[in-house]
C-alpha positions as CSV (number, residue, x, y, z in Angstrom):
1,M,-16.4,27.1,20.4
2,A,-15.5,27.5,16.8
3,T,-11.9,27.0,16.0
4,K,-11.3,28.8,12.8
5,I,-8.2,28.4,10.6
6,S,-6.6,31.8,10.4
7,S,-3.4,31.2,8.4
8,V,-2.3,28.8,5.7
9,Q,1.4,28.8,4.7
10,V,3.0,26.9,1.9
11,K,6.8,26.4,1.8
12,R,8.5,24.9,-1.3
13,L,11.7,23.0,-0.9
14,K,14.4,21.8,-3.3
15,M,15.5,18.6,-1.6
16,P,18.6,16.9,-3.1
17,R,18.8,13.1,-2.8
18,V,21.5,11.7,-0.7
19,D,22.1,9.3,-3.6
20,P,22.3,11.7,-6.7
21,A,22.4,8.7,-9.0
22,W,19.0,7.5,-7.9
23,R,17.0,5.8,-10.6
24,T,14.3,3.2,-11.3
25,S,13.2,1.5,-14.4
26,S,10.8,4.3,-15.1
27,Y,12.6,7.5,-14.0
28,A,15.8,9.1,-12.6
29,A,16.0,12.0,-10.2
30,S,18.8,13.7,-8.2
31,S,16.4,15.8,-6.1
32,I,12.7,16.2,-5.2
33,E,10.4,19.1,-4.9
34,G,9.0,19.0,-1.4
35,F,6.3,21.1,0.3
36,I,5.4,22.0,3.8
37,L,1.9,23.1,4.6
38,E,1.4,24.9,7.9
39,V,-2.1,25.6,9.1
40,T,-2.8,27.8,12.2
41,A,-5.8,28.1,14.4
42,V,-6.1,29.6,17.9
43,G,-2.3,30.0,18.2
44,A,-1.5,26.3,17.3
45,A,0.1,25.3,14.0
46,G,-0.5,22.0,12.3
47,I,2.1,20.7,9.9
48,G,1.5,18.7,6.7
49,G,3.7,17.9,3.8
50,T,4.0,16.4,0.4
51,A,6.2,16.2,-2.7
52,A,5.9,16.3,-6.4
53,H,6.7,13.2,-8.4
54,P,7.9,12.9,-12.1
55,S,5.1,10.4,-13.0
56,N,2.3,12.1,-11.1
57,I,2.5,15.9,-10.7
58,S,5.0,18.6,-11.3
59,G,6.3,20.9,-8.6
60,D,4.6,23.9,-10.2
61,D,1.3,22.2,-10.6
62,L,1.4,21.0,-7.0
63,E,2.3,24.4,-5.7
64,A,-0.6,25.9,-7.7
65,E,-3.1,23.5,-6.1
66,L,-1.8,24.1,-2.6
67,N,-1.8,27.8,-2.9
68,G,-5.1,27.9,-4.7
69,P,-8.0,25.5,-4.0
70,V,-6.4,23.9,-0.9
71,R,-5.7,27.2,0.7
72,N,-9.2,28.5,-0.2
73,I,-10.9,25.5,1.4
74,L,-8.8,25.6,4.6
75,M,-9.0,29.4,5.3
76,G,-11.7,30.2,7.8
77,A,-12.8,26.6,8.2
78,D,-13.4,25.1,11.6
79,V,-10.7,22.6,12.5
80,Y,-13.3,20.7,14.5
81,E,-15.2,20.0,11.3
82,G,-12.5,17.9,9.7
83,S,-14.9,15.7,7.8
84,K,-16.5,18.7,6.2
85,I,-13.2,20.1,5.2
86,R,-12.1,16.7,3.7
87,E,-15.3,16.4,1.8
88,A,-14.7,19.8,0.3
89,L,-11.2,18.7,-0.7
90,K,-12.5,15.6,-2.4
91,A,-15.2,17.5,-4.3
92,A,-12.5,19.8,-5.6
93,E,-11.0,16.8,-7.5
94,L,-7.4,17.8,-6.6
95,N,-4.3,15.6,-7.0
96,S,-3.8,13.2,-4.1
97,R,-0.4,14.8,-3.4
98,A,-2.2,18.1,-2.7
99,T,-4.9,16.8,-0.4
100,I,-2.6,14.7,1.7
101,A,-0.7,17.8,2.8
102,A,-4.0,19.3,4.1
103,D,-5.1,16.0,5.7
104,L,-1.9,15.7,7.6
105,A,-1.9,19.3,8.7
106,L,-5.4,18.9,10.1
107,Y,-4.5,15.8,12.1
108,D,-1.4,17.6,13.5
109,L,-3.3,20.7,14.4
110,L,-6.0,18.7,16.2
111,G,-3.3,16.8,18.1
112,K,-1.7,20.0,19.2
113,L,-5.0,21.5,20.3
114,A,-5.8,18.4,22.3
115,N,-2.2,17.8,23.5
116,L,-2.4,14.3,22.2
117,P,-0.3,12.3,19.6
118,S,-2.1,12.0,16.3
119,Y,-2.3,8.2,16.4
120,V,-4.9,8.7,19.1
121,F,-7.2,10.1,16.4
122,L,-6.4,7.2,14.2
123,G,-7.9,4.7,16.6
124,G,-4.9,4.3,19.0
125,R,-1.7,2.5,18.4
126,L,-1.3,-1.3,18.4
127,R,2.5,-1.0,18.4
128,D,5.0,1.7,19.4
129,R,7.6,1.2,16.7
130,I,7.7,0.2,13.0
131,N,10.3,-1.7,11.1
132,V,11.6,0.6,8.4
133,V,12.0,-0.5,4.8
134,R,14.5,1.7,2.9
135,M,14.5,1.9,-0.9
136,V,17.6,1.4,-3.0
137,G,17.7,2.6,-6.6
138,I,18.9,0.5,-9.6
139,K,22.7,-0.1,-9.3
140,A,25.4,-2.5,-10.4
141,P,25.9,-5.4,-8.0
142,D,29.0,-4.0,-6.4
143,D,27.5,-0.5,-5.9
144,L,24.3,-2.1,-4.6
145,K,26.3,-4.0,-2.0
146,K,28.1,-0.9,-0.9
147,T,24.9,1.2,-0.6
148,V,23.1,-1.5,1.4
149,G,26.2,-2.0,3.5
150,E,26.2,1.7,4.5
151,L,22.5,1.5,5.5
152,V,23.1,-1.7,7.4
153,S,25.8,0.1,9.4
154,Q,23.1,2.6,10.4
155,G,21.0,-0.2,11.9
156,L,18.7,-0.8,9.0
157,T,17.8,-4.4,8.0
158,H,14.8,-4.1,5.5
159,F,15.3,-3.1,1.9
160,K,13.3,-2.7,-1.3
161,V,15.5,-2.9,-4.3
162,K,14.6,-1.2,-7.6
163,I,15.1,-3.6,-10.5
164,G,14.0,-3.7,-14.2
165,T,17.1,-3.8,-16.5
166,G,16.7,-7.4,-17.6
167,L,16.2,-10.8,-16.0
168,D,19.9,-11.7,-15.8
169,E,21.1,-8.4,-14.4
170,D,18.2,-8.3,-11.8
171,L,19.0,-11.8,-10.6
172,Q,22.7,-10.9,-10.3
173,R,21.8,-7.9,-8.1
174,I,19.7,-9.9,-5.6
175,R,22.1,-12.8,-5.6
176,A,25.0,-10.4,-4.7
177,L,23.0,-9.0,-1.8
178,R,22.0,-12.3,-0.4
179,E,25.6,-13.7,-0.7
180,A,27.0,-10.5,1.0
181,F,24.5,-10.2,3.8
182,G,22.9,-13.7,4.2
183,D,19.6,-13.8,6.1
184,K,20.5,-10.7,8.1
185,I,18.4,-8.5,5.8
186,W,14.8,-8.5,4.5
187,I,14.7,-8.0,0.7
188,G,11.8,-6.9,-1.5
189,V,12.1,-5.8,-5.1
190,D,10.2,-3.3,-7.3
191,G,10.0,-3.7,-11.0
192,N,8.1,-0.4,-11.7
193,G,6.3,-2.1,-14.5
194,A,9.5,-3.1,-16.5
195,Y,8.5,-6.7,-17.3
196,D,5.9,-8.4,-19.4
197,V,3.8,-11.2,-18.0
198,D,6.1,-14.1,-19.0
199,G,9.2,-12.2,-17.9
200,A,7.7,-11.4,-14.5
201,I,6.9,-15.1,-13.9
202,A,10.4,-16.0,-14.9
203,L,11.7,-13.3,-12.5
204,S,9.7,-14.6,-9.6
205,K,10.9,-18.1,-10.1
206,G,14.5,-17.0,-10.5
207,L,14.3,-14.9,-7.3
208,E,12.8,-17.7,-5.2
209,A,16.2,-19.1,-4.2
210,Y,17.1,-15.7,-2.7
211,Q,14.3,-15.4,-0.1
212,V,12.8,-12.3,-1.7
213,R,9.8,-11.3,0.4
214,L,7.7,-9.6,-2.3
215,I,7.8,-8.3,-5.9
216,E,6.2,-5.0,-6.4
217,Q,4.4,-4.0,-9.6
218,P,6.5,-6.2,-12.0
219,I,4.3,-5.4,-15.0
220,N,2.3,-2.4,-16.3
221,Y,-0.2,-1.3,-13.7
222,R,-2.9,-1.0,-16.3
223,D,-2.8,-4.8,-17.1
224,L,-4.8,-6.3,-14.2
225,D,-5.5,-9.5,-16.2
226,G,-1.7,-9.9,-16.7
227,L,-1.0,-9.2,-13.0
228,T,-3.6,-11.9,-12.1
229,R,-1.7,-14.4,-14.2
230,V,1.6,-13.4,-12.6
231,S,0.2,-13.7,-9.1
232,A,-1.3,-17.1,-9.8
233,A,2.1,-18.4,-11.1
234,S,4.5,-16.6,-8.8
235,P,6.2,-18.4,-5.8
236,I,6.8,-15.0,-4.3
237,P,4.0,-12.7,-3.2
238,I,3.2,-10.1,-5.8
239,M,2.4,-6.5,-4.6
240,A,0.1,-4.1,-6.4
241,D,1.1,-0.5,-6.2
242,Q,0.1,2.0,-9.0
243,C,-3.1,0.0,-9.9
244,V,-4.5,0.7,-6.4
245,E,-5.3,4.4,-5.7
246,D,-8.7,4.3,-4.0
247,I,-11.2,1.9,-2.5
248,E,-12.8,1.0,-5.9
249,S,-9.5,0.0,-7.5
250,A,-8.5,-2.0,-4.3
251,L,-11.8,-3.9,-4.5
252,D,-11.1,-4.7,-8.2
253,V,-7.7,-6.1,-7.4
254,C,-9.0,-8.1,-4.5
255,R,-11.9,-9.6,-6.4
256,R,-9.7,-10.6,-9.3
257,R,-7.0,-12.0,-6.9
258,A,-4.6,-9.9,-9.0
259,A,-2.1,-9.5,-6.1
260,H,-1.2,-11.1,-2.8
261,V,-0.3,-7.7,-1.3
262,V,-1.5,-4.2,-1.8
263,S,0.7,-1.1,-1.2
264,I,-1.1,1.8,0.5
265,K,0.6,5.2,0.3
266,S,-0.8,8.4,1.8
267,T,0.4,10.4,-1.1
268,K,-1.3,8.1,-3.5
269,M,-4.6,7.8,-1.6
270,G,-4.7,11.5,-0.6
271,F,-6.2,10.9,2.8
272,L,-5.2,8.7,5.8
273,D,-8.8,7.5,6.1
274,E,-8.8,6.2,2.5
275,C,-5.8,4.1,3.4
276,R,-7.7,2.7,6.3
277,R,-10.7,1.9,4.2
278,I,-8.6,0.1,1.6
279,T,-7.0,-1.9,4.4
280,D,-10.4,-3.0,5.6
281,V,-11.3,-4.2,2.1
282,C,-8.0,-6.1,1.7
283,N,-8.3,-7.7,5.1
284,A,-11.8,-8.9,4.2
285,F,-10.4,-10.7,1.1
286,G,-7.3,-12.0,2.9
287,V,-5.0,-9.8,0.9
288,R,-2.0,-8.5,2.7
289,V,-1.4,-4.7,3.1
290,H,2.0,-3.0,3.0
291,V,2.5,0.6,3.9
292,G,4.5,2.1,1.0
293,G,6.3,5.3,0.6
294,S,8.4,7.6,-1.6
295,A,10.9,10.4,-1.1
296,V,9.1,13.1,1.0
297,P,9.5,15.5,3.9
298,A,9.6,13.8,7.3
299,V,6.0,14.6,8.2
300,V,4.6,12.3,5.5
301,D,6.7,9.3,6.7
302,V,6.0,10.0,10.4
303,A,2.3,10.2,9.7
304,S,2.4,6.9,7.7
305,A,4.2,5.3,10.7
306,H,1.4,6.6,13.0
307,L,-1.1,5.0,10.7
308,A,0.8,1.8,10.4
309,A,0.9,1.6,14.2
310,C,-2.9,1.7,14.4
311,L,-3.9,-0.7,11.6
312,P,-4.5,-4.4,12.4
313,G,-3.7,-7.0,9.9
314,I,-0.9,-5.2,8.0
315,D,2.8,-6.1,7.3
316,D,5.2,-5.6,10.1
317,E,7.5,-3.5,8.0
318,A,6.7,-0.1,6.3
319,E,8.4,2.3,3.9
320,V,8.6,5.2,6.4
321,G,12.2,6.1,6.2
322,E,12.6,7.8,2.8
323,F,12.8,11.3,4.4
324,Q,16.3,10.3,5.3
325,A,17.1,9.7,1.6
326,V,16.8,13.5,1.0
327,Q,18.4,16.6,2.4
328,G,17.2,20.0,3.3
329,D,14.1,19.0,5.4
330,P,13.3,21.7,7.9
331,L,11.3,19.3,10.1
332,K,12.9,17.8,13.1
333,G,11.7,15.0,15.4
334,G,11.3,11.8,13.4
335,V,13.3,9.1,15.2
336,I,14.6,6.0,13.5
337,R,16.7,3.8,15.9
338,D,18.0,0.3,15.2
339,G,16.1,0.2,12.0
340,R,12.7,1.1,13.5
341,M,10.6,4.3,13.6
342,E,9.8,5.1,17.2
343,L,6.5,6.7,18.1
344,G,6.5,8.9,21.1
345,T,3.8,10.8,23.0
346,S,4.4,14.3,21.8
347,P,1.3,16.2,20.5
348,G,0.4,15.7,16.8
349,W,3.1,14.2,14.7
350,G,5.7,15.2,17.2
351,L,7.7,17.3,14.7
352,N,9.0,20.9,14.9
353,L,9.6,23.2,12.0
354,A,13.0,24.9,12.0
355,R,12.6,28.7,11.6
C-alpha cells in the first residue's frame, strides 16, 4: 500500500538564547532562526527541524529551500521509499541544514506509522541515555564560573567552553573552572579556528595541566596540513569539526591523521545515514567520533541522541542539550535528567508539537 505524503508544513521560529551575550571567536548571536518541518501521511505527522547559522546559511535562504525544493520533493512521495526521497534531496544540492529537516521528519513519520521509536530504524539502541555536553560561550573567568555553576546545579557535568581571545586569557578561563569545580566536571574547549599552528600547540600544552578532554578546531578548518602538525604535537586530543562535512572529507582527515577525534553533526552532514557512514570510516582508522551540536529546536538534539545511542565506538558524551539554550521551542518531550538525555519508547522521536 502506497503511503503518500499529503502535507508539508514549515514553521519559522525566532528563538532567543537564554544567554543573550553568547559569542564565540567567530560570531556572536542573541537568538537563532529555527524551523519546524511537519510532514503528514495517512493521518500521521512526522516532525523534523533545523536552524539557520551565521557562518552557514541565513534564515531567509533556509526558509526558501524548505518551502521550495524540499517541499516539492516530499509532496506526493511515498514515505516507504525513504531512500528514493533522500537521493532526490541529495541530487538537488541543497544546504545540509535544509535536508536534515526532511531526513528527521521522515524518520519520525515512519516511527509513528510503525508505532516504534526512531532508534529502531537506526539499528537499535546500545544505550538508553546519553551524557549531555553543554556549550558555554566566551566569558570572563568569573562570569564563566557563574554560568557553569548554574548548569551544574541543574545536574549537568559535561561542558564545552568556547575560547579564542588569546593564550593567557584562555588558560585563565579553564584554570578558573578547574579550581572552582575540581574533577567534578568534564571540560572540552572549542577554538573556532582562532589560533595559528604554533599558538594551538602552545594552547594544548598549557591546558594539559587542567585535564581538558579535547580541543575542537583550534586552527582554520581549511588548513589540514597545519591541523596534522597540531595533532602530532598536542598532548590533548584534537577534534576536527568544520573540515569534516561528508565521508570524503572524513576520509581525508583520517588518512592524514589530522585529528584524534571527528565531530559529526546532523545539521552539518545533512542526513543521519551520512553521520553513520563517517563513523564507520573513523572507526576503521582508529579515530574517535564525537556527536556535536549547535543551538537548534529540540527535535534535532533528540534525533542526534537516538543516533548516538545506536552507534558503536563513539564517545560516551554528546552535544545534545543545546535546545535548552534557546527559548520559544514549540516541541515538548525531550528529557534531560541528571545530566543525561533519556530515550524512551514513544513512537518516532517521542516529541509533540504544541498547537
